[in-house]
Every structure is written in structure tokens, then in C-alpha cells.
N, C-alpha and C positions, 0 to 999 in steps of 0.2 A: 643594461644587463648586470653590470657589476656594481655600479655606483648609485643608481636611483631606484629602480623597481625590478629587481631580479624575480620577484614572485609572479610578475606578469608573464614571464617566460618559463615558468615552472621550475625556477632555480631556487634552491635553498642553500646558501653558503653556510660554512661551518661557523662556529662562534667567533673565529678570528677574521671572518670575512672572505675566506678562500673558497674558490670554486675550482674543481679539477678541470684541466684542459678538455678532457673527454666530455664532461657534462656541458661545458661552455660551447664546444663545437657542435654538439647535438642540438642545443638550443638555437645556435646561429643557423644551422642547416635547415631548421624548420621555418625560417623566415624566407618569404618569396624573394628570389633573386640572390640569395646568399649561400646557396648550396656549394659553391666552388671554394669557399674559404677553408684553408688548412692552417695548421699550427704555424707553418712558415710565414703566413701573412700576419699572424699575431706577433711573431718574432720581429717582423719588419717594423711594426708599430712600436715595439719596445726599443728599437734602435733609433727612433725618431725623437723629435723634440718633446713628445708627451711621455717619454720614459720615466720621469720623476713621479708621474701620477700613479704608477703601478709598482707592485712588488711581485716579482715572478720567481717561482721555484721550479724544480725539475718537473713536477707533475701538476702544479696548481698555480693559480694567479689570483690577485685581489687588487682592488682599487683602494688607495690609501684614504681618499676623501669620500666617505660613504654617507649617503643621505637616508639610510634605513637602519633599523635595529631589530634584532631578534631578542625578545624578552622571554626567557624561560623560567623566570622567577615568579611571574604573576600569570596564572591561568585566566582565560577570559570566561565571562559569564554570558556574553552575548554570542549566541550561536544560531545558525539556521537549523530548522527542524531535521534536515537530512544532509549528511555529508557523503561524498563518494571518495573511494580510494582504489587504485589499480593494483592488480597482482598478475603474475605470470600464470599462464594456463596450467602448467605442470604443478604449480603450488596450490592450485584451487582446492583439491581434496583435503590437503593438510590444513589449510587455513580454515576451512569450514568446520573442521574437527577440533583444531587446537587454538584457533584465534590468530591474530596478527601480532607479530613481534618484529621490530626493525633490527637491522644489523647493529652491532655494538657501536655506540657513539652517535647513532642516527635517531631520527624520529620518523614516524609515519607521516606521509603528506596526504592531506585531505582537502577537499574543496566542494562547495555547493554547485560549481559549474562543471558539468561532465566534459565539456570540450577541453579545458585545461588539464583535467585528470587523464583523459585519453592521450593527450599530447605527452604527458609525463610517462604514462604506461607504455606507450609505443617505443620508448627508448630502450626498453628491455624485452618487449614481446610485441610483434606486429599486430596481434589480436589479443590484447590484454582483457582480463575479466574485471568488470567494474562491480565493486561491492558497496552496499549501502550501510550507513551507520546512523541509526536513530539517536540523535544526540541527547534528547531529554532522558531516556532510560539509561544511557551510558553515564551521563553526568550524575544522575541520582545514585549511582553505585561508586562514585568517587573517581571516575575516569577523567583525567585532566586534558584540556585542549588549550593550545597557545596560538594566538592570532599572529600571522605574518602576512600583512597586506591582504590579498584575496585568498590566501591559503591558511590552513590550520595544521598545526603540528601536534602529534600525540605520541606518548611513549609506548603505547601498546593497547590492544583491544581484545578482550576475551571473546570466544566464539559465540556466546549467547547474545552478543550485541551486534552481530554481523548478519546481514541479509544479502542474498545474492542468488544467481541462477544455480540450478542443480548441476552437479558434475556430470558431464557428458559420458555416454557409454564408451566412446572411443578412449577417453582418458582413463576410465576405470579399467578397461581391458588392457590398456598399455601398462598401467601400474601393476596389474595382476601378473602380466607377463614378466615384468622386471623383477617382481618379488619372487616368482617361481624360479627364474634364472639364478637369482642370488641364493635361493634355498638349495638349488641343485649344485651350485658351485661350492657351497659350504659343506656338502656331504663329505665325510672322510673317504678317501680312496681305499679300496681293498688292498690289504697287504699281500706281498708275494708268498708269505708263509703264514699259516695259522698259528695262534699263540701256543707256545710250548714245543714247537718243532724247529728244526734247524737242518741245514744241508750239510751232508758229509763231504769232506774234502780229504781224500787219502794222502795228499801231499803234506798235510799238516798233522798227520798222526805222529805223536811223540815217540812211539815204539818203532825204532828203525827197522827191526826184523819184520814186524807186521806191515810196515810201510812198503818194504821191498817184496813181501810175499805176493806171489801172483803176478808180479811185474816182470815180464820177460825182456831180456836185453836184446838188442838188435843182433841178428845173425844166429839166434839160438837154434833155428831149424837145421842149419848147416852143421853146427856142432853136434846136434843129436844124431844126424845121419852118420857122421864120422865115428861116433861112439858105437853105433850098432854094427857098423862094418868091422870095427876092431874086435868086437866080441865074437863075431862069426869066424874070424881067423883063429 
């Protein structure tokens, strides 16, 4: 997987030969009888006599003596008529409209074999969507493909060179619901007061006489009764 034929397992190391532990474990688990393997088992190997063969970092690992090479300086002219690539279901509508673009520092992975493409796709989505790329028309427009064993790498493919199944009604309805929810959430909330109005607070009136006017102190009723009685006398 790391030193001889990573492409047979759907692995594409970076230019320095590193593969993330996550990707490596996914590939290992796909092999019959190896689903039990965890990173702790890999760590045990790194503690053994074969430790000098590997270089391990926090999240990735590579074999120092590699028998493969990724050449991104020379595009291949020998291509099958049709290549396949997997995408997640939720990305399907966007890809059909805007095309395929890999993450920064990555390349799209394609292959003429649907089985290996499904294997790669299921690492991100249990039911990936397979897209078809007619290579002759893509190449004629300057799209480059690089061979890596049984796989092909590509920096990006415009939508007009992608063929695939129609987007399902369920996905379209789900996307519509999400868009409406975002639109509703983005609406400005109504203000407590209309523009140009403000609430009056008598306690903040700068005129002390006006502030006190109409404000009756505690016990004023008793004092008023005493005053009336005094007048009667």
C-alpha cells in the first residue's frame, strides 16, 4: 500500500509520499479479514524492527523506500475513451452545474474501472454518484490527465465535459428546503420601534420640576386628609 502499488488500493500519496492514517486505515479495512486493524496496530509495527523503513508523523505516514512515482510534470496522451470519478450525493447538483474542482493541493482521481472508483467514493459517501468523463473531448480543450498506475489524476474538469445521472427529486427538494431556511434566517428581524420614534422615560427628564410633577410621594393621602380637617377647624 505504501511502497509498491498504492493505486491498486485507491490511494494517492502526496508528492512527498505521505498518506494520512485515516486514508490508510480506510483502505486496509476494505481488505477482507483486515477490518479489525487500528492505528494502535500500526504503532506496534513502528516500534518493531521495521521502524527504519517508515517515517511517521502525527497524522500521516510514508515508506522511505518507494517503488512508485507520481509525475505531474508530464501529462499522458494515452487515455481510455471513458474515465469515471466519484462524488458525494449532496455535491451532485453543484458539480453538474459548475464542474469538478479538487481541494487545494489535491487532484481529481479518475479510473476506467468502476469498481476501484466506487471503492474510493464510498470512503466519503456510502452511495456515491459516478460521473463519466469523455477523455477525447476533454483533452481537445486542453484538460490535462496524469497517469498513476491504474489511476489518472486531473486538476479540474468543466461541467460541459461531465456526464452523469440526473439529480434526484429528493436531492433537489432537500436543497430547496435548505435554501429557503437560509433565506428566512437572513431576513432582518423587526425592530421594537419604528424609525424616528423613541420611548419616553420620565426618570431621565433633565427638568427636575417636570420630572417630579405628577409624582406623588408615599403617604400623600393621609397628609391631604389632615389638611382638610385643619381647614374645617
